[in-house]
N, C-alpha and C positions, 0 to 999 in steps of 0.2 A: 504494500500500500504506500502511496505517496504521502509524505508528511507535509504539514502546513508550510514549513520553511524550505521546501524543495525548490530547486531551480529547474523548471520544466522548459524544454525547447521543442518547438514543432518546426522541423525542417521540411520544406516543400520543394518539389521539382518545378522546372520551368513552366510547364503548362498549368500549374496550380497557382501561380503568382496572381492572376486576376482576382481570385477570391480573397486575397490579402490586401487589396487596394482599398483605400478609403471610400471610393465611389462605387464599389462593387454592389450589385443588386443583392447578392447573397454573401454578406461579409462574414468572413471567418472571425473577425474581431468582435462583432456584435454577438455572435453565437458563443464565443468564449466568455464574454461578459455575462450573458444569460446563464451559462453553465456555472460560472463562479457564484452568482447570486443564489442559484438553486442549491449548490453544494453547501454554501454557508448556512442557508436557511434550513435545509432538510437534514444535513449531516454534521454541521458544525465544522466543516472543512473550509479553511480560508486559503485559497490558492492565490497568492499575491504575485508570484513571479512566473509568468508564462511569456516566453519570447517566441516570436514567429520570424523565421528567416528563410531565405532561399538557400538551397544547397545544390548548385548546378554541377558541381564536380562529382559528387558521390551518388546522387539520385537520378533515376530516369525521369523523363519529363512529367509523368503522371504519378510519381511516387512521393510518399511522405514518410517521415519517421518521427517518433516521439521519444525524446530523451529525458532522463532524470539525472541531473548532475553529470552530464556528458556520457551516460550509459544508455545505449539504445534499448528501449523497452519494446518497441514495436516498429516494424517497417512494412508498409503495404503499398500496393499499387491500386489506383482508382481507375476503374474501367468505364467511366462515364464522363461525358462532356457537359452534363448538366451541373451548373455551379452549385445549386442547392444540394444535390446529391453528394457532391464533393465535400461541401462543408459538413453535411450530416455524417458522412463516413468518418471524417477526422474527429468531430465532436463525440461521436459514439465510442470511438477507440480511446479518446482521452478520458471520458467518463468511466469506461470499463477499467482503465488503469488506476484511476483514483480510488474507485470503490473496490 
């Protein structure tokens, strides 16, 4: 389980960068904010440090990975061009790791 003071990083491949932009229709950041609020309210888990960054060298274009203190916890490929599905898959994996 991830602790409150953990440093979580979400690395995304080139084709997933649009969901991390401020003007994205389906923003990864707004979904992370909602997840943080839910985790705090329902489980008392306060995830303060979540960093999202591109990783063009190590990931394929549709791949993402979630790290905790630089240790890879999950690495997956997303097989959808639908931005909402891309965001949902990342958030689902993040929630599963935390709980």
